[in-house]
C-alpha positions in Angstrom: 26.1 -10.6 -16.2 29.9 -9.6 -14.7 33.1 -9.4 -16.7 34.7 -8.2 -13.7 36.6 -11.3 -12.9 40.2 -12.0 -12.2 43.0 -10.9 -14.5 43.3 -13.0 -18.0 46.6 -12.8 -19.3 45.2 -13.7 -22.8 43.4 -10.4 -22.8 46.6 -8.5 -22.4 46.9 -7.8 -26.1 43.4 -7.1 -27.1 42.1 -4.0 -28.9 42.7 -0.5 -27.4 41.4 2.6 -27.5 44.6 4.0 -29.4 44.1 1.4 -32.1 40.7 3.0 -32.8 42.5 6.6 -33.1 41.9 8.1 -29.6 44.7 8.5 -27.2 43.9 9.2 -23.6 47.4 9.8 -22.4 48.1 12.3 -25.2 44.9 14.3 -24.3 45.6 14.5 -20.7 49.0 15.9 -21.9 47.5 18.5 -23.8 45.2 19.1 -20.9 48.0 19.7 -18.5 50.0 21.9 -21.1 47.0 24.2 -21.1 46.1 24.4 -17.4 48.6 27.4 -16.8 47.2 29.4 -19.5 43.7 29.1 -18.5 44.6 29.3 -14.8 46.2 32.8 -15.6 42.9 34.1 -16.3 41.0 33.2 -13.2 41.8 35.9 -11.0 40.0 35.9 -7.4 36.6 35.0 -8.5 37.2 31.4 -10.6 37.9 28.3 -9.2 41.0 25.7 -9.9 40.9 23.8 -13.2 40.3 19.9 -13.0 37.2 19.2 -11.5 33.9 18.4 -13.6 33.0 21.9 -13.9 34.3 25.4 -13.5 33.3 27.5 -10.7 32.8 31.1 -10.7 32.0 33.4 -7.7 29.4 35.8 -8.5 30.3 39.5 -7.6 27.7 40.9 -5.3 26.1 37.7 -4.4 28.1 36.7 -1.2 28.3 32.3 -1.1 26.9 32.2 -4.6 28.8 29.9 -7.0 28.0 29.3 -10.5 29.1 26.3 -12.1 29.7 25.4 -15.8 30.7 23.0 -18.0 30.9 22.2 -22.0 30.9 18.9 -23.9 29.9 17.0 -26.9 28.2 14.0 -27.9 31.4 12.5 -29.6 31.1 9.6 -32.0 27.9 8.2 -30.7 26.6 10.5 -33.6 27.7 8.3 -36.1 25.2 5.7 -34.8 22.5 8.1 -35.2 23.6 8.9 -38.6 23.5 5.2 -39.4 20.0 4.4 -37.8 18.4 7.9 -38.1 14.8 8.3 -36.8 14.6 8.8 -33.1 18.2 8.4 -32.4 18.7 12.2 -33.4 16.3 13.1 -30.4 18.7 10.8 -28.3 21.5 12.8 -29.1 19.8 16.0 -27.7 18.9 14.2 -24.6 22.4 12.7 -24.1 24.5 16.1 -24.5 22.1 17.8 -21.8 22.3 14.9 -19.3 26.0 14.6 -19.8 26.4 18.3 -18.8 24.0 18.3 -16.0 25.8 15.4 -14.3 29.1 17.4 -14.7 28.0 19.9 -12.5 26.3 17.7 -10.2 29.4 16.4 -9.3 30.1 19.4 -7.8 26.8 19.9 -5.7 25.2 22.2 -8.4 21.7 22.3 -9.7 21.2 23.3 -13.3 19.7 26.6 -14.3 20.1 26.8 -18.1 21.6 25.2 -21.1 22.8 26.5 -24.8 23.2 23.9 -27.7 25.6 24.3 -31.0 24.5 22.3 -33.8 26.6 22.4 -36.9 26.1 20.6 -40.4 26.9 20.9 -43.8 23.5 21.4 -45.0 20.7 21.7 -42.7 17.8 18.9 -42.9 15.1 20.8 -40.9 13.7 17.8 -39.6 16.5 16.2 -38.2 17.4 19.8 -36.5 14.0 19.9 -35.0 14.6 16.1 -33.7 17.8 16.9 -32.3 16.9 20.4 -30.5 13.4 18.9 -29.5 15.5 16.1 -27.7 17.4 19.0 -26.1 14.3 20.5 -24.9 12.9 17.6 -23.4 15.9 16.7 -21.6 16.3 20.4 -20.2 12.4 20.0 -18.9 13.2 17.1 -17.2 16.2 18.3 -15.3 14.5 21.4 -14.1 16.4 24.1 -16.1 15.7 26.6 -19.2 16.8 26.1 -22.8 18.2 30.0 -23.4 19.1 29.0 -27.3 22.0 28.4 -29.0 23.7 28.6 -32.4 22.7 26.5 -35.6 25.5 26.6 -38.1 25.5 25.6 -41.5 28.8 25.2 -43.0 29.2 23.6 -46.6 32.2 21.3 -46.9 32.8 21.1 -43.5 30.6 17.8 -43.2 29.6 14.8 -45.1 26.1 14.7 -46.2 23.6 13.7 -43.2 26.1 14.3 -40.7 26.5 17.0 -38.0 27.9 18.0 -34.7 26.7 18.4 -31.4 27.7 20.4 -28.3 26.2 21.7 -25.2 26.8 24.5 -22.6 25.3 24.5 -18.9 25.3 26.7 -15.9 23.8 25.9 -12.6 24.8 27.1 -9.0 25.5 26.2 -5.5 26.1 27.9 -2.3 29.8 27.9 -1.4 29.0 26.3 2.2 27.4 23.2 0.1 29.9 22.8 -3.0 31.0 19.0 -3.1 34.5 19.2 -4.4 35.7 16.3 -2.6 37.9 18.2 0.2 35.9 16.3 2.7 36.7 12.6 1.6 38.7 10.9 4.4 39.7 7.1 4.6 37.1 4.7 5.6 34.5 6.5 3.7 32.4 4.3 1.5 32.0 4.2 -2.3 28.8 3.8 -3.7 27.9 3.5 -7.6 24.8 4.3 -9.6 24.2 2.0 -12.6 25.0 3.1 -16.0 22.3 2.3 -18.7 25.4 1.6 -21.3 28.1 3.8 -22.7 26.5 6.8 -22.2 28.4 9.1 -24.6 32.1 7.4 -24.1 34.2 5.0 -25.9 32.0 5.1 -29.1 35.3 5.3 -31.4 36.5 2.1 -30.0 33.0 0.5 -29.4 32.4 0.8 -33.2 35.8 -0.5 -34.5 35.0 -3.8 -32.2 31.4 -4.3 -33.5 32.7 -3.7 -36.9 31.2 -0.5 -38.2 33.3 0.8 -41.5 30.9 3.7 -42.7 29.1 1.6 -45.2 25.8 2.6 -44.2 23.5 -0.4 -45.8 26.1 -2.7 -44.1 26.1 -0.9 -40.6 22.5 -0.8 -40.6 22.5 -4.6 -41.0 25.0 -5.3 -38.2 23.5 -3.0 -35.8 20.3 -4.6 -36.3 21.4 -8.0 -35.2 20.4 -9.3 -31.7 23.3 -8.5 -28.9 25.0 -11.8 -28.2 24.1 -12.9 -24.6 21.5 -10.1 -24.0 18.8 -11.1 -22.2 16.2 -8.7 -23.2 15.9 -9.2 -27.2 17.7 -5.7 -27.9 19.6 -5.5 -30.9 23.5 -4.2 -30.9 22.4 -0.8 -32.0 19.6 -0.5 -29.4 22.2 -1.5 -26.8 24.8 0.8 -28.1 22.3 4.1 -28.6 21.0 3.4 -24.7 20.6 6.9 -23.3 22.9 8.9 -21.2 21.2 9.0 -17.8 20.9 11.8 -15.7 21.6 11.5 -12.1 20.4 14.9 -10.9 16.8 13.8 -9.7 18.4 10.9 -7.6 21.2 12.5 -6.3 20.1 16.2 -5.5 18.1 15.5 -2.3 21.0 13.7 -0.5 23.0 16.9 -1.4 20.1 18.9 0.2 20.6 16.9 3.4 24.2 17.2 3.4 24.8 13.0 3.1 27.6 13.3 0.4 31.3 14.2 0.7 32.7 13.3 -2.9 31.3 12.8 -6.5 32.5 11.9 -9.7 31.0 11.5 -13.4 32.2 8.7 -15.0 32.7 9.8 -18.6 35.8 9.6 -20.7 38.8 7.9 -18.4 36.4 5.5 -17.1 36.7 4.9 -13.3 40.5 4.9 -13.3 40.6 8.4 -14.8 37.2 10.2 -13.3 37.2 9.0 -9.7 40.8 10.6 -8.5 39.1 13.9 -9.6 37.2 14.2 -6.5 39.8 12.6 -4.2 42.1 14.3 -2.0 45.8 13.6 -2.8 46.5 11.7 0.5 43.6 9.1 0.0 42.9 6.6 -2.6 39.8 4.2 -3.7 39.9 0.3 -3.3 37.2 -0.9 -5.6 35.9 -4.4 -6.1 34.9 -4.9 -9.3 32.7 -8.0 -8.0 30.5 -5.8 -6.5 28.2 -4.7 -9.8 27.0 -6.2 -12.6 27.6 -4.9 -16.1 25.3 -4.3 -18.8 25.5 -7.2 -21.6 27.3 -4.7 -24.0 30.1 -4.3 -22.1 30.4 -8.0 -21.9 30.1 -8.2 -25.7 32.5 -5.6 -26.5 35.3 -6.8 -24.0 35.1 -10.4 -25.3 35.0 -9.6 -28.8 37.9 -7.0 -28.6 39.8 -8.8 -25.9 40.0 -5.8 -23.8 42.5 -5.9 -21.2 41.5 -5.3 -17.5 43.1 -1.9 -17.2 42.2 -0.9 -20.8 38.3 -1.6 -20.1 38.2 0.3 -17.2 39.9 3.4 -18.7 37.7 3.5 -21.9 34.5 2.6 -20.5 32.2 3.2 -17.7 31.7 -0.6 -17.3 28.2 0.0 -15.7 28.9 2.4 -13.4 27.9 5.9 -14.2 28.2 8.0 -11.3 29.7 7.6 -7.8 29.2 9.1 -4.6 31.3 8.8 -1.9 30.1 9.1 1.9 30.8 8.8 5.5 30.6 5.2 6.8 27.7 6.6 9.2 25.6 7.9 6.3 26.0 4.9 3.9 22.6 2.8 5.3 20.4 5.9 4.7 22.0 6.6 1.3 21.4 3.2 0.0 18.0 3.0 1.3 17.2 6.3 -0.7 19.0 4.8 -3.7 17.8 1.1 -4.5 20.0 0.8 -7.4 23.3 1.8 -5.8 25.9 -0.4 -5.1 28.6 -0.3 -2.5 31.5 -0.8 -4.7 34.6 0.2 -2.7 36.2 1.9 0.5 38.5 5.0 0.5 42.0 4.2 2.1 45.0 6.4 2.9 47.5 6.6 0.1 51.0 5.3 1.5 53.3 6.2 -1.1 53.1 9.3 -3.8 53.7 6.9 -6.6 50.4 4.8 -5.6 47.3 4.3 -8.0 44.4 6.6 -6.8 42.1 3.5 -7.8 43.2 0.0 -6.8 41.3 -3.0 -8.2 41.0 -1.9 -12.0 44.0 -3.3 -13.4 46.5 -6.2 -13.3 
């Protein structure tokens, strides 16, 4: 199904991420304020801040670039607290895949990972499940789990709750890095499908579906069938769908030099993430009708009466990773990515105040 239709003015006053307690604009203001402080530490060995991973030139290893990233699972954890069981392992898999996709967006192959697990009182079974998920995802992405930190902090977390974060390091040769600088007008934008929300937008999603923290009530709510769903999944199963890794799909294309730019569609959606790989003189014109959205997005958008602009800034809306390729490479790339969809084109930026992504707002 596809909710990516023409603007509906009736949805302009729907629920927003800010209503759920998350203010993306405030976050971006804070990021801009700390960039200068961070940049002052970079010296000659580290690259600029603002892409999907941080870069560091290895002294004594000409051309070798380390790429690192750190992230957390966010409030998707609250679904795991509610559902329990195998959902804990899913959280471990999700944080690894999220981080792997971030450094992939610069062309880096992942090498090693460390996890951070913090809780008020350790539950050995939960810890084993979460870290087991981390280990399984590390193996699937071809990297080592070197260790991490397991912190027990009484009075910091409610009973049965924990936090989870991860840190990843990969590498790419200087000549092979994909930072978007080669992107130019007439290039083609290809979207790879997401499996669902991945690990972003859950504060708003929980508000829309009506989760309150009352465990029996929330479990009953999440067990209900997803309205409009075509495969019999419950609301909880749809929300807990895994954060997909794109490493195996994309790395062969990078090895053949077929990609000019990439974006991992996480917090900020297509609207905020795609511009991170675009030169200042280019913008992306997208066609939202070019791909289908999973049923879970239809449900959230309809119940929350979300505006066009808000849905594309909070959720990935069915596109989890974006490739930008030359027009002459598009057919080959599409033949090697059967799930891929041609979702737009790169065009010149005419004015300095022009939106970097067109087609996703009214």
